[in-house]
C-alpha positions as CSV (number, residue, x, y, z in Angstrom):
1,M,184.9,64.3,133.5
2,V,186.8,65.1,130.3
3,Y,189.4,63.4,128.4
4,V,192.6,65.7,127.6
5,K,194.6,65.0,124.6
6,V,197.9,66.6,124.4
7,T,200.4,67.3,121.6
8,S,203.7,68.3,121.8
9,T,206.7,68.7,119.4
10,S,210.4,67.3,120.2
11,T,213.4,68.1,117.7
12,S,216.0,65.4,117.2
13,Q,219.2,65.8,115.2
14,N,219.6,63.2,112.4
15,V,222.7,61.1,112.7
16,P,224.8,61.0,109.2
17,Q,224.5,57.9,107.5
18,S,228.0,57.9,105.8
19,L,231.1,60.1,105.5
20,L,229.8,61.7,102.6
21,D,226.7,62.6,104.6
22,Y,229.0,63.9,107.4
23,F,231.2,66.1,105.3
24,F,228.3,67.6,102.8
25,G,225.8,67.8,105.6
26,Y,223.4,65.5,104.1
27,G,220.7,64.3,106.6
28,A,221.9,66.6,109.3
29,A,218.9,68.8,109.4
30,P,217.1,68.4,112.6
31,Q,213.6,66.8,112.6
32,Q,210.6,67.8,114.5
33,R,208.4,64.9,115.9
34,E,205.0,65.2,117.3
35,K,204.2,63.1,120.5
36,V,200.9,62.6,121.6
37,G,199.8,62.1,125.1
38,S,196.5,62.0,127.2
39,G,195.1,62.5,130.7
40,S,192.0,63.6,132.4
41,G,190.3,66.8,133.3
42,V,187.5,68.2,135.7
43,I,184.9,70.8,134.6
44,I,184.7,73.2,137.7
45,R,182.5,75.9,136.0
46,E,179.8,75.6,133.6
47,D,181.4,78.4,131.3
48,G,184.3,75.9,130.4
49,Y,187.0,76.1,133.2
50,I,188.8,72.7,133.5
51,V,191.3,71.5,136.1
52,T,193.9,68.8,135.4
53,N,197.6,68.1,136.3
54,N,200.5,70.3,135.2
55,H,202.4,67.3,134.2
56,V,199.7,66.3,131.7
57,I,199.9,69.5,129.7
58,D,203.5,70.4,130.4
59,G,205.2,71.3,127.0
60,A,202.1,71.0,125.0
61,T,201.8,72.8,121.6
62,K,198.3,71.7,121.3
63,I,195.7,70.8,123.8
64,Q,192.2,69.2,123.1
65,V,189.4,68.3,125.5
66,T,186.6,65.8,124.7
67,L,183.4,65.9,126.7
68,N,181.3,62.7,127.7
69,T,179.0,63.8,124.7
70,N,182.1,63.0,122.3
71,Q,182.4,66.8,121.4
72,T,185.9,67.9,121.0
73,Y,187.3,71.6,121.8
74,D,190.6,73.0,121.5
75,A,191.7,74.3,124.9
76,T,193.5,77.3,126.1
77,L,196.0,77.3,129.1
78,V,194.9,79.6,131.6
79,G,197.7,79.1,134.0
80,T,199.8,76.5,135.9
81,D,201.3,75.9,139.3
82,P,204.0,73.4,139.2
83,A,204.3,73.5,143.1
84,T,200.9,71.9,143.4
85,D,201.0,70.1,139.8
86,I,197.6,71.9,138.9
87,A,197.0,73.5,135.6
88,L,193.8,75.2,134.5
89,L,192.4,75.0,130.9
90,K,189.5,76.9,129.1
91,I,187.3,76.0,126.5
92,D,184.9,78.1,124.5
93,A,181.5,76.5,125.6
94,A,178.9,77.4,128.0
95,G,176.0,75.4,130.0
96,L,178.4,72.7,130.7
97,P,177.9,70.2,133.6
98,S,180.4,71.0,136.3
99,I,181.2,69.4,139.8
100,P,181.0,71.5,143.0
101,F,184.1,71.6,145.3
102,G,183.7,69.7,148.7
103,D,185.8,70.3,151.8
104,S,188.6,68.0,151.8
105,D,189.3,68.9,155.3
106,K,186.2,67.0,156.4
107,L,187.4,63.8,154.8
108,R,187.8,61.0,157.3
109,L,190.1,57.9,157.3
110,G,188.3,54.8,156.1
111,E,185.6,57.0,154.1
112,W,184.8,55.7,150.6
113,V,185.6,57.8,147.6
114,I,185.5,57.2,144.1
115,A,188.3,58.3,141.3
116,I,187.1,59.1,137.8
117,G,189.3,59.2,134.7
118,S,190.6,58.0,131.5
119,P,193.2,55.3,132.2
120,Y,194.9,53.7,129.2
121,D,192.5,55.9,127.2
122,L,189.4,54.0,128.7
123,R,187.4,57.1,129.1
124,S,185.2,57.9,132.1
125,T,186.5,54.9,134.2
126,I,185.3,54.8,137.8
127,T,187.1,53.0,140.5
128,A,186.3,53.1,144.3
129,G,188.3,52.9,147.5
130,I,188.8,54.4,150.8
131,V,190.7,57.2,152.4
132,S,194.0,55.6,153.6
133,A,195.7,58.7,154.9
134,K,196.0,62.5,154.7
135,G,198.6,64.9,154.6
136,R,201.0,62.6,152.7
137,S,204.3,63.8,151.2
138,M,206.1,62.1,148.6
139,P,210.0,61.8,147.6
140,N,211.2,65.0,145.8
141,Y,214.1,64.0,143.5
142,T,214.1,67.2,141.6
143,G,214.9,69.8,144.1
144,E,212.2,71.9,142.9
145,F,209.9,73.7,145.4
146,R,206.7,71.7,145.8
147,I,203.7,71.8,148.2
148,E,202.4,68.5,149.1
149,S,199.8,67.2,151.4
150,F,198.3,64.5,149.3
151,I,195.1,62.4,150.2
152,Q,196.2,58.7,149.9
153,T,193.6,56.4,148.6
154,D,193.5,52.8,147.6
155,A,191.2,53.6,144.7
156,A,192.7,52.0,141.5
157,V,194.7,54.9,139.5
158,N,196.7,54.3,136.4
159,P,198.3,56.3,133.5
160,G,195.8,58.5,132.1
161,N,194.1,59.2,135.4
162,S,196.1,62.1,136.1
163,G,194.0,65.1,136.5
164,G,190.7,63.2,137.1
165,A,188.4,63.7,140.1
166,L,188.3,62.2,143.4
167,V,184.7,62.5,144.5
168,D,183.1,61.7,148.0
169,K,180.0,59.9,148.6
170,N,178.1,63.2,148.2
171,G,179.2,63.7,144.8
172,N,181.5,66.7,145.4
173,L,185.0,67.0,144.4
174,V,187.5,66.3,147.1
175,G,190.8,66.0,145.2
176,I,192.6,65.8,141.8
177,N,194.2,62.4,141.3
178,T,198.0,63.0,140.6
179,A,200.1,60.3,141.3
180,I,200.9,56.7,142.3
181,I,203.7,54.9,144.0
182,S,204.6,52.0,141.7
183,Q,207.8,50.1,140.4
184,T,205.9,49.2,137.4
185,G,204.1,52.3,136.2
186,S,200.8,50.7,136.9
187,Y,198.7,50.7,140.2
188,T,199.8,48.7,143.0
189,G,197.5,49.8,145.8
190,Y,198.6,53.3,146.4
191,S,197.2,56.5,144.7
192,F,197.5,60.2,145.6
193,A,195.3,63.3,145.1
194,V,195.6,66.9,145.6
195,P,193.2,68.0,148.4
196,S,190.2,70.2,146.8
197,N,190.9,72.8,149.4
198,I,194.3,73.4,147.7
199,V,193.0,73.1,144.3
200,K,190.2,75.7,144.8
201,K,192.5,78.4,146.0
202,I,195.0,77.9,143.3
203,V,192.4,77.6,140.3
204,Y,190.6,80.8,141.6
205,D,193.7,82.7,141.8
206,L,194.5,81.9,138.1
207,I,191.2,82.9,137.0
208,D,191.2,86.2,138.9
209,F,194.9,87.0,138.6
210,G,196.5,84.9,136.1
211,S,199.0,83.7,138.6
212,V,199.0,82.0,142.0
213,K,199.3,84.5,144.9
214,R,201.0,82.3,147.5
215,A,201.4,83.2,151.0
216,L,204.7,82.8,152.8
217,L,205.3,82.2,156.5
218,G,209.2,82.5,156.3
219,I,210.6,79.4,158.4
220,T,212.7,76.2,157.8
221,M,211.2,73.4,159.9
222,R,212.0,69.9,160.6
223,E,209.7,67.0,161.8
224,I,209.7,66.3,165.6
225,D,212.0,63.2,166.1
226,D,212.9,61.3,169.3
227,K,215.7,63.3,170.0
228,I,213.8,66.8,169.8
229,A,211.0,65.3,171.7
230,Q,213.3,64.1,174.4
231,D,215.4,67.4,174.8
232,L,212.4,69.5,175.0
233,K,210.5,67.2,177.1
234,L,207.7,66.9,174.5
235,S,204.4,64.6,175.4
236,S,203.6,64.4,171.6
237,R,205.2,64.1,168.2
238,N,202.5,66.5,166.8
239,G,203.8,69.8,165.4
240,V,207.0,70.7,163.6
241,Y,210.2,72.1,164.9
242,I,211.2,75.7,163.6
243,V,214.8,75.5,162.7
244,E,215.3,79.0,161.3
245,V,213.0,82.2,160.8
246,S,213.4,84.2,157.5
247,K,214.9,87.8,158.2
248,G,212.2,90.2,157.3
249,G,209.8,87.3,157.0
250,A,206.0,87.0,158.4
251,A,207.2,84.8,161.1
252,E,209.9,86.9,162.3
253,A,207.4,90.1,162.3
254,A,204.9,88.0,164.2
255,G,207.8,87.2,167.1
256,L,208.2,83.5,166.1
257,K,211.7,82.2,167.1
258,S,214.1,79.3,166.2
259,G,213.3,76.4,168.6
260,D,209.6,76.9,168.9
261,I,207.2,74.0,168.2
262,L,204.5,75.1,165.7
263,T,201.3,73.3,166.6
264,A,198.4,75.1,164.8
265,I,197.4,77.8,162.2
266,D,194.2,79.3,163.0
267,S,192.2,76.0,163.8
268,T,194.1,73.7,161.8
269,R,196.1,71.4,163.9
270,I,199.7,70.9,162.7
271,T,201.0,67.2,162.7
272,N,203.9,67.4,160.3
273,S,205.6,69.6,157.6
274,A,202.9,68.6,155.2
275,S,200.2,70.0,157.2
276,V,202.1,73.3,157.5
277,Q,202.3,73.5,153.8
278,E,198.8,72.9,153.3
279,A,197.5,75.1,155.7
280,V,199.8,77.9,154.5
281,S,198.7,77.3,150.7
282,R,195.3,78.3,151.6
283,F,196.3,82.0,152.4
284,S,197.0,84.8,150.0
285,P,199.8,87.5,150.9
286,D,198.5,90.0,153.5
287,D,195.9,87.5,155.0
288,K,196.1,87.1,158.7
289,A,195.9,83.9,161.0
290,V,196.7,83.1,164.5
291,I,199.9,81.0,165.0
292,T,200.2,78.6,168.0
293,V,203.5,77.4,169.3
294,L,205.0,75.9,172.4
295,R,208.0,77.7,173.9
296,D,209.6,76.7,176.9
297,G,206.8,74.3,177.6
298,K,204.1,76.9,177.4
299,E,201.5,77.4,174.8
300,M,201.8,80.9,173.0
301,H,199.8,82.7,170.4
302,F,200.9,85.1,167.7
303,D,199.0,87.1,165.0
304,V,200.9,86.7,161.6
305,V,200.3,88.7,158.3
306,F,201.4,86.5,155.6
307,K,203.7,87.8,153.0
308,G,204.1,86.6,149.2
309,T,206.6,84.5,147.8
310,S,207.6,87.4,145.3
311,Y,207.8,89.7,148.3
312,V,210.9,91.7,148.6
313,D,211.1,93.2,152.3
314,G,213.8,96.1,151.7
315,T,214.0,96.8,155.4
316,V,217.2,98.5,156.1
317,S,219.1,97.2,159.1
318,D,221.3,99.4,161.5
319,D,224.4,97.9,159.8
320,G,223.0,98.9,156.2
321,S,222.1,95.2,155.4
322,V,218.8,95.0,153.6
323,A,216.3,92.0,154.0
324,F,216.0,90.2,150.8
325,Y,213.9,87.0,150.4
326,G,214.6,85.9,153.9
327,S,218.4,86.8,153.5
328,L,220.3,89.8,153.9
329,I,222.5,91.8,151.2
330,K,224.5,94.9,151.6
331,P,226.9,97.0,149.4
332,A,230.0,95.0,149.2
333,P,233.1,96.4,151.1
334,E,235.6,98.4,149.0
335,D,238.4,96.3,150.1
336,K,236.7,93.0,149.2
337,L,235.9,94.4,145.8
338,E,239.6,95.6,145.4
339,R,240.8,91.9,146.3
340,L,238.3,90.3,143.9
341,G,239.2,92.8,141.0
342,L,235.7,94.2,141.0
343,K,234.3,97.7,140.5
344,N,230.9,97.1,141.8
345,G,228.6,94.5,143.6
346,V,226.2,93.6,146.3
347,E,227.2,91.1,149.0
348,I,224.9,88.4,150.5
349,V,226.0,88.8,154.2
350,E,223.5,86.3,155.7
351,L,221.7,83.5,154.0
352,G,218.4,82.4,155.4
353,P,215.5,80.4,154.5
354,G,214.1,81.5,151.1
355,K,214.6,81.8,147.4
356,L,218.3,82.5,147.4
357,K,219.2,79.6,149.7
358,D,217.1,77.4,147.5
359,A,218.6,78.4,144.5
360,G,222.0,77.5,145.9
361,A,223.5,81.0,146.6
362,T,226.2,81.0,149.4
363,E,227.0,83.5,152.1
364,G,229.8,86.1,150.8
365,F,228.6,85.8,147.1
366,I,229.1,89.2,145.3
367,I,226.0,89.8,143.0
368,Q,227.3,91.9,140.0
369,Y,224.5,91.4,137.5
370,V,220.7,90.7,137.8
371,N,219.0,90.0,134.6
372,D,222.1,91.1,132.8
373,Q,222.0,94.5,134.2
374,P,224.8,95.9,136.7
375,V,224.1,96.5,140.3
376,K,225.9,98.8,142.6
377,S,223.3,98.7,145.6
378,P,220.9,96.6,147.3
379,Q,218.1,99.1,146.0
380,D,219.3,98.2,142.4
381,V,218.8,94.4,143.0
382,I,215.2,95.2,144.5
383,D,214.2,97.4,141.7
384,I,215.2,94.9,139.1
385,V,213.5,92.1,140.8
386,K,210.3,93.9,141.4
387,K,210.2,94.6,137.6
388,S,210.7,90.9,136.6
389,K,207.7,89.0,135.8
390,R,208.9,85.4,135.7
391,A,212.5,84.5,136.5
392,V,215.5,86.3,138.1
393,F,219.0,85.3,136.8
394,V,222.0,86.3,138.9
395,E,225.6,86.6,138.1
396,G,228.3,87.4,140.5
397,V,231.4,86.2,142.1
398,T,232.0,83.4,144.8
399,P,234.1,84.1,147.8
400,S,237.0,82.1,146.3
401,G,236.9,84.4,143.2
402,R,235.0,82.3,140.8
403,T,232.4,83.4,138.7
404,G,229.1,82.0,139.8
405,Y,225.4,81.8,138.8
406,F,221.9,81.2,140.3
407,G,218.4,81.8,139.4
408,F,215.0,81.6,140.8
409,G,211.1,82.0,139.8
410,V,209.1,85.1,141.2
């Protein structure tokens, strides 16, 4: 266990104190102020790799790590994964005591676990509790893409515990403590940890590749409610209902269809949407798995090859449309360009589940520029996106003729 100290800088504009200050500019220069925060971290390798939460170090200009020996090191940020709220740090040290990863899948409800962290700067505080639930999700008020399948415990976790270890009875790391549900900001009986099987994949992707190689199944899903269960004559509420299948995605290529009930990915039983997210998050692009579904009351198995979240299919259909992040794009018709007063553009002709839909794009939108570069064909769009390292910014015209924008990460 380590203590993580974070320094960030914010800029504030001084308010003029008088009319003279206002007219002559006195006191109007912006001021930079330092803000100090703290959290916890876990040493996962003896050569100085440390896991913490992304929200602990987000926006930091300086990160310092203090060991239990009271030695303090400047830490470098190896990488982050906001979708799972995981960040990886590195300090220049060797021979450090580290904790082995445990198998979070083997945790059982009612099993004892301990949470270790630095709540309220009380370093290396240990609390105990039991596993209350698995596969929990939490309300997403930001609209950002998140992967959630938390371990819920009743171990006391408070501000400062974020990024600390959840440990099983054998001393293995089974989770990273991340969140609480509270109206006061302090512990009220419910705490949540990212499962170690998700954390392990994330951190070793960051070490090996510098970014997370996330697999994508390519479906939109919903929980099975009473109406779905009644309409499909299901005897169980386990599984998820596939609402849509992305064009050009892994699920479509495997043969999955809208209306299928997804019940298992390899040997992992699917109980809800959170369990789908957790199962898929362990795979990398091009990994293979067996998908089990119920279709018309019959159990069927499909071999799937996962695609990546940055994958651009580029498959051309008979009508000239091109698969692009689960949607279809094609050269905009001349009459539509003329009506809108445009010289060039690429139209979104079908919007499926994926990055474009998540970013707020609409069917009929004419893409004119991608990252400030004009596009005349779907291939132009694909080429620019493939060269983008972090973000894609799209400018164009809505079906009503107004200028529109949207963006997404790659």
